[in-house]
Short mmCIF file of the C-alpha atoms (twelve columns), coordinates in Angstrom:
data_MODEL
# 
_entry.id   MODEL 
# 
loop_
_atom_site.group_PDB 
_atom_site.id 
_atom_site.type_symbol 
_atom_site.label_atom_id 
_atom_site.label_alt_id 
_atom_site.label_comp_id 
_atom_site.label_asym_id 
_atom_site.label_seq_id 
_atom_site.Cartn_x 
_atom_site.Cartn_y 
_atom_site.Cartn_z 
_atom_site.pdbx_PDB_model_num 
ATOM 1  C CA . MET A 1  7.193   72.296 -16.377 1 
ATOM 2  C CA . PRO A 2  10.363  73.871 -14.936 1 
ATOM 3  C CA . LYS A 3  13.392  71.690 -14.440 1 
ATOM 4  C CA . LYS A 4  14.035  70.355 -10.963 1 
ATOM 5  C CA . LYS A 5  16.956  72.163 -9.359  1 
ATOM 6  C CA . LYS A 6  19.630  70.128 -7.639  1 
ATOM 7  C CA . PRO A 7  19.907  70.622 -3.859  1 
ATOM 8  C CA . ASP A 8  22.919  72.386 -2.419  1 
ATOM 9  C CA . LYS A 9  25.587  70.069 -1.081  1 
ATOM 10 C CA . ASP A 10 25.314  71.733 2.343   1 
ATOM 11 C CA . GLU A 11 21.536  71.287 2.515   1 
ATOM 12 C CA . LYS A 12 20.128  68.442 4.641   1 
ATOM 13 C CA . PRO A 13 17.780  65.910 3.038   1 
ATOM 14 C CA . GLN A 14 14.079  66.727 3.345   1 
ATOM 15 C CA . SER A 15 13.473  63.865 5.790   1 
ATOM 16 C CA . GLN A 16 16.139  65.181 8.166   1 
ATOM 17 C CA . ARG A 17 14.763  68.739 7.943   1 
ATOM 18 C CA . PHE A 18 11.299  67.352 8.794   1 
ATOM 19 C CA . ILE A 19 12.639  65.477 11.842  1 
ATOM 20 C CA . ASP A 20 14.526  68.552 13.031  1 
ATOM 21 C CA . ALA A 21 11.415  70.747 12.655  1 
ATOM 22 C CA . ALA A 22 9.322   68.219 14.596  1 
ATOM 23 C CA . ARG A 23 11.825  68.184 17.456  1 
ATOM 24 C CA . GLU A 24 11.937  71.977 17.550  1 
ATOM 25 C CA . SER A 25 8.140   72.106 17.802  1 
ATOM 26 C CA . GLY A 26 8.186   69.735 20.776  1 
ATOM 27 C CA . ALA A 27 6.838   66.606 19.090  1 
ATOM 28 C CA . ASP A 28 6.867   63.439 21.217  1 
ATOM 29 C CA . ASP A 29 9.217   60.875 19.707  1 
ATOM 30 C CA . THR A 30 8.463   58.137 22.257  1 
ATOM 31 C CA . GLY A 31 4.919   57.511 21.036  1 
ATOM 32 C CA . GLU A 32 3.460   57.696 24.547  1 
ATOM 33 C CA . GLU A 33 1.366   60.769 23.773  1 
ATOM 34 C CA . PHE A 34 -0.007  59.076 20.651  1 
ATOM 35 C CA . GLU A 35 -0.929  55.922 22.585  1 
ATOM 36 C CA . ARG A 36 -2.696  57.963 25.254  1 
ATOM 37 C CA . ALA A 37 -4.729  59.882 22.678  1 
ATOM 38 C CA . PHE A 38 -5.479  56.717 20.683  1 
ATOM 39 C CA . LYS A 39 -6.799  54.871 23.731  1 
ATOM 40 C CA . LYS A 40 -8.994  57.857 24.529  1 
ATOM 41 C CA . ILE A 41 -10.540 57.830 21.042  1 
ATOM 42 C CA . VAL A 42 -10.722 54.083 20.354  1 
ATOM 43 C CA . PRO A 43 -12.267 52.057 23.178  1 
ATOM 44 C CA . ALA A 44 -10.706 48.740 24.131  1 
ATOM 45 C CA . LYS A 45 -12.181 45.727 22.391  1 
ATOM 46 C CA . LYS A 46 -14.441 43.797 24.759  1 
ATOM 47 C CA . ILE A 47 -13.773 40.084 24.853  1 
ATOM 48 C CA . THR A 48 -16.888 37.928 25.048  1 
ATOM 49 C CA . PRO A 49 -16.689 34.354 26.320  1 
ATOM 50 C CA . ALA A 50 -16.936 31.725 23.605  1 
ATOM 51 C CA . GLU A 51 -20.267 29.982 23.363  1 
ATOM 52 C CA . GLY A 52 -20.413 26.222 23.560  1 
# 
């Protein structure tokens, strides 16, 4: 297995590069789009009155 090369000092960490790429692609960072899609896929749980 080849040795792992050390990152350049000027290079951003992978997590920061991922965040930057997501922003450039127009990803929603508020979570509103996710919530809208989630509610569309997963129906709301119906509450039934307790018996007794």
